[in-house]
Structures are given as C-alpha cells and as structure tokens.
Backbone as numpy.savetxt, mean C-alpha at the origin, in Angstrom:
# Nx Ny Nz CAx CAy CAz Cx Cy Cz
10.34 -52.57 0.02 10.63 -51.63 0.84 11.56 -50.52 -0.12
12.55 -51.22 -0.55 13.32 -50.49 -1.50 12.68 -49.65 -2.60
11.64 -50.25 -3.32 11.00 -49.51 -4.37 10.19 -48.30 -3.73
9.72 -48.44 -2.52 8.88 -47.46 -1.92 9.90 -46.29 -1.72
11.05 -46.38 -1.40 12.03 -45.39 -1.14 12.36 -44.78 -2.48
12.66 -45.37 -3.35 12.94 -44.81 -4.65 11.78 -44.01 -5.23
10.43 -44.53 -5.17 9.37 -43.57 -5.59 9.27 -42.47 -4.82
9.40 -42.63 -3.35 9.29 -41.22 -2.53 10.31 -40.30 -3.05
11.51 -40.90 -3.19 12.72 -40.07 -3.47 12.33 -39.32 -4.75
11.97 -40.07 -5.62 11.67 -39.54 -7.04 10.49 -38.38 -7.02
9.52 -38.75 -6.20 8.58 -37.79 -6.21 9.07 -36.44 -5.55
9.89 -36.60 -4.33 10.38 -35.49 -3.64 11.35 -34.64 -4.69
12.19 -35.33 -5.34 13.05 -34.67 -6.49 12.25 -33.82 -7.48
11.15 -34.60 -8.06 10.29 -33.84 -8.91 9.69 -32.58 -8.37
9.27 -32.71 -7.13 8.54 -31.64 -6.33 9.44 -30.49 -6.29
10.76 -30.56 -5.99 11.88 -29.72 -5.66 12.22 -29.02 -6.93
12.16 -30.01 -8.02 12.58 -29.36 -9.30 11.46 -28.37 -9.70
10.32 -28.73 -9.49 9.16 -27.96 -9.89 9.05 -26.64 -9.24
9.31 -26.59 -7.92 9.46 -25.42 -7.13 10.66 -24.53 -7.69
11.89 -25.11 -7.87 13.07 -24.45 -8.37 12.72 -23.78 -9.68
12.01 -24.35 -10.55 11.70 -23.98 -12.01 10.59 -22.66 -11.76
9.73 -22.86 -11.04 8.84 -21.69 -10.62 9.66 -20.42 -10.13
10.35 -20.75 -9.32 11.29 -19.60 -8.47 12.29 -18.98 -9.59
12.65 -19.88 -10.41 13.63 -19.30 -11.51 13.02 -18.45 -12.46
11.61 -18.85 -12.70 10.80 -18.11 -13.87 10.14 -16.80 -13.11
10.01 -16.74 -11.98 9.69 -15.57 -11.39 10.77 -14.56 -11.15
11.91 -14.81 -11.38 13.26 -14.06 -11.41 13.51 -13.84 -9.71
12.96 -14.47 -8.88 13.42 -14.45 -7.40 12.55 -13.42 -6.78
11.66 -12.82 -7.45 10.76 -11.65 -6.74 9.35 -12.52 -6.45
8.96 -12.13 -5.34 7.64 -12.51 -4.81 6.64 -11.80 -5.66
5.57 -12.67 -5.81 4.58 -12.16 -6.91 4.03 -10.87 -6.47
3.80 -10.44 -5.23 3.25 -9.18 -5.07 4.19 -7.89 -5.00
5.53 -8.28 -4.95 6.53 -7.13 -4.73 6.72 -6.42 -6.06
6.59 -6.96 -7.23 6.83 -6.09 -8.53 5.64 -5.64 -9.15
4.53 -5.85 -8.31 3.10 -5.33 -8.79 3.18 -3.69 -8.80
3.82 -3.07 -7.80 3.70 -1.68 -7.70 2.36 -1.37 -7.03
1.73 -0.19 -7.33 0.52 0.28 -6.64 -0.57 -0.64 -7.02
-1.60 -1.06 -5.99 -2.65 -1.93 -6.28 -3.51 -1.27 -7.24
-4.10 -1.93 -7.99 -5.20 -1.23 -9.10 -6.39 -1.27 -8.30
-7.35 -0.54 -8.91 -8.59 -0.53 -8.46 -8.89 0.59 -7.37
-9.95 0.33 -6.64 -10.31 1.57 -5.76 -9.30 1.92 -4.61
-8.39 0.92 -4.40 -7.34 1.44 -3.18 -6.06 2.01 -3.70
-5.94 2.12 -5.01 -4.66 2.66 -5.62 -4.41 4.12 -4.99
-5.34 5.06 -4.98 -5.00 6.35 -4.23 -4.27 6.17 -2.98
-4.73 5.00 -2.19 -4.12 4.98 -0.90 -2.72 4.33 -0.84
-2.58 3.42 -1.89 -1.32 2.45 -1.93 -0.12 3.30 -2.64
-0.63 4.22 -3.52 0.35 4.75 -4.26 1.45 5.44 -3.35
2.68 5.26 -3.87 3.86 5.94 -3.26 3.98 7.39 -3.29
4.41 8.18 -2.23 4.16 9.46 -2.36 5.16 10.15 -3.23
4.51 11.26 -4.11 5.38 11.98 -5.01 6.16 12.93 -4.22
7.51 12.89 -4.18 8.33 13.72 -3.50 9.19 14.68 -4.46
9.23 16.00 -4.22 9.95 16.82 -4.92 11.59 16.88 -4.55
12.31 17.64 -5.13 13.75 17.55 -5.04 14.05 17.98 -3.56
13.40 18.79 -2.99 13.42 19.26 -1.62 12.74 18.20 -0.83
13.27 16.98 -0.53 12.56 16.13 0.22 12.83 16.41 1.51
11.90 16.92 2.41 12.08 17.30 3.67 10.77 16.66 4.55
10.71 17.01 5.70 9.44 16.77 6.22 8.08 17.57 5.72
7.00 16.81 5.73 5.70 17.25 5.10 4.94 17.94 6.27
4.48 19.08 5.82 3.74 19.77 6.87 2.28 19.42 6.55
1.35 19.91 7.36 -0.12 19.70 7.07 -0.59 20.03 5.95
-0.15 21.25 5.19 -0.69 21.81 3.97 0.09 20.93 2.94
1.09 20.32 3.18 1.76 19.47 2.15 1.06 18.33 1.89
0.53 17.80 3.26 -0.14 16.30 3.10 -1.50 16.58 2.54
-2.11 17.73 2.63 -3.43 18.03 2.17 -3.20 18.26 0.68
-2.20 18.82 0.17 -2.00 18.91 -1.24 -1.70 17.56 -1.92
-0.92 16.60 -1.07 -0.59 15.39 -1.49 -1.90 14.51 -1.83
-2.95 14.64 -0.99 -4.12 13.98 -0.95 -4.94 14.54 -1.98
-5.04 15.85 -2.33 -5.77 16.22 -3.38 -5.24 15.97 -4.83
-3.75 15.82 -4.90 -3.49 15.27 -5.99 -3.61 13.72 -6.39
-4.02 13.06 -5.14 -4.43 11.56 -5.51 -6.06 11.60 -5.56
-6.72 12.72 -5.64 -8.12 12.73 -5.95 -9.08 12.81 -4.70
-8.44 13.16 -3.70 -9.37 13.28 -2.40 -9.80 14.91 -2.57
-11.13 15.10 -1.95 -11.65 16.44 -2.04 -12.00 16.72 -0.52
-12.34 18.03 -0.23 -12.80 18.45 1.08 -11.65 17.97 2.15
-10.48 18.25 1.94 -9.51 17.87 2.74 -9.30 18.70 3.75
-9.09 18.43 5.23 -8.88 19.27 6.16 -7.91 18.62 7.22
-6.87 19.45 7.69 -6.10 18.81 8.78 -6.57 18.81 10.11
-6.76 17.52 10.76 -7.13 17.57 12.02 -6.34 17.98 13.07
-5.20 17.38 13.05 -4.22 17.57 14.05 -2.72 17.04 13.66
-1.82 17.38 14.22 -0.55 16.80 14.02 -0.01 16.06 15.29
0.24 14.91 15.44 0.66 14.16 16.62 1.99 13.37 16.33
3.11 14.24 16.98 4.44 13.86 16.78 4.76 13.72 15.25
5.19 12.51 14.84 5.63 12.52 13.39 4.38 12.26 12.30
3.37 12.28 12.95 2.20 12.04 12.02 1.03 13.13 11.99
0.54 13.23 10.69 -0.45 14.25 10.52 -1.80 13.43 10.33
-2.82 14.01 10.94 -4.10 13.15 10.92 -4.93 14.27 10.16
-5.77 13.76 9.16 -6.54 14.48 8.24 -7.85 13.80 7.98
-8.78 14.75 7.35 -10.20 14.17 7.09 -10.41 14.68 5.62
-10.92 13.61 4.85 -11.24 14.18 3.29 -12.27 13.03 2.75
-12.76 13.52 1.74 -13.69 12.62 0.75 -12.54 11.75 -0.04
-12.76 10.70 -0.05 -11.99 9.73 -0.84 -12.46 9.68 -2.32
-11.61 9.29 -3.32 -11.80 9.32 -4.68 -13.50 8.80 -5.06
-13.96 7.80 -4.09 -15.26 7.14 -4.31 -16.16 7.70 -3.51
-15.93 8.89 -3.04 -16.92 9.61 -2.03 -17.15 9.14 -0.55
-16.24 8.33 -0.21 -16.32 7.92 1.22 -15.53 8.93 2.00
-16.11 9.20 3.20 -15.47 10.33 4.17 -14.37 9.33 4.94
-13.04 9.78 5.01 -12.27 8.99 5.56 -11.22 9.93 6.55
-10.66 9.33 7.35 -9.65 9.92 8.38 -8.41 9.20 7.80
-7.29 10.08 7.54 -6.08 9.47 6.86 -5.09 9.78 7.80
-4.00 9.00 8.09 -2.81 9.21 8.79 -1.70 9.25 7.85
-0.99 10.58 7.89 0.18 10.72 6.88 1.36 10.74 7.79
2.31 9.87 7.29 3.72 10.12 7.91 4.48 11.31 7.41
4.82 12.38 8.52 5.33 13.64 7.88 7.01 13.45 7.43
7.43 12.28 8.02 8.85 12.11 7.33 9.06 11.45 5.91
8.02 10.54 5.49 8.06 10.11 4.35 6.98 10.62 3.15
5.85 11.14 3.95 4.66 11.59 3.21 3.80 10.40 2.68
4.05 9.25 3.22 3.21 8.01 2.68 2.00 8.00 3.91
0.92 7.49 3.08 -0.26 7.23 3.96 0.11 5.95 4.75
-0.10 6.14 6.14 0.14 5.00 7.08 -1.11 4.48 7.66
-2.12 5.17 7.34 -3.22 4.48 8.05 -4.54 5.30 7.31
-5.62 4.48 7.45 -7.04 5.21 6.85 -8.09 4.64 7.49
-9.07 5.43 7.89 -10.37 4.79 8.40 -11.55 5.45 7.66
-12.39 4.63 7.34 -13.61 5.21 6.77 -14.52 5.75 8.02
-14.96 7.00 7.92 -15.72 7.51 8.78 -17.19 8.03 8.50
-17.51 7.70 7.33 -18.67 8.29 6.80 -18.86 8.20 5.35
-19.84 8.77 4.51 -19.94 8.89 3.10 -20.36 10.38 3.03
-19.71 10.92 1.88 -19.78 12.43 1.52 -19.75 13.16 2.62
-20.48 14.13 3.02 -20.41 15.04 4.20 -20.89 14.51 5.57
-21.43 13.18 5.39 -22.06 12.62 6.62 -21.20 11.68 7.33
-21.18 11.69 8.66 -20.31 10.92 9.27 -21.01 9.76 9.96
-20.53 8.71 10.17 -21.42 7.36 10.56 -21.48 7.66 12.16
C-alpha cells in the first residue's frame, strides 16, 4: 500500500509540474486570446472596429462605411433599433448577409447569411 501511494503521488506531482511548465511557457495567456482577428474567411467579421480620434456613436452611414472598408459591397441600412444598427450587405465572399452593428463601439455584434449575391434564400 505504501508503494502505491508513492507512485500515485509521484505521478500527480509530475502532472502538476507539466501543467505548470505549459502555463509558464504560454506566458499566462490563453491560446486564443493573443491571436487577434481570426484568419481566413471570417476575418472581416471578427476584426476590431477602426475608430478615429472622434470616437462617439456610430450612425448608419458610419456603419456602412466601416463595412465597405472591410470588403463588403451593396451595403444598405435596414433600420436602427436602440443602440444597434441592422444592415444588409454582400460579404467579401459574395454571401448576402444581415449584419448587426453596435452603435456605441462600432463592432459587429451579429451576422446572419440570408442569401448569395443579390438573391435571398
């Protein structure tokens, strides 16, 4: 019985040391946190909003400009609902999307594919 306890304790200590080693090597940052905007097809949706010196609320035209700057085309403002602006646009890959933009931060807070090109599903 004594030998089993020593083996289990040794394994547990080795496991904890390995976890500590990986945590120290990562610098305390979770894997996805330091990656920034995601690469690939979703990068235009995940990129942080570019804000100028006069950072205030974003209006519909400002949200449309921001989407055009990210590669969206045929951008139109559908409506404003409280602090959110709902727009429709063609995404960078040609998909027709409905995009929800937070007017306080200028960030894309939601997106739904509603068609392809000028066709709706």
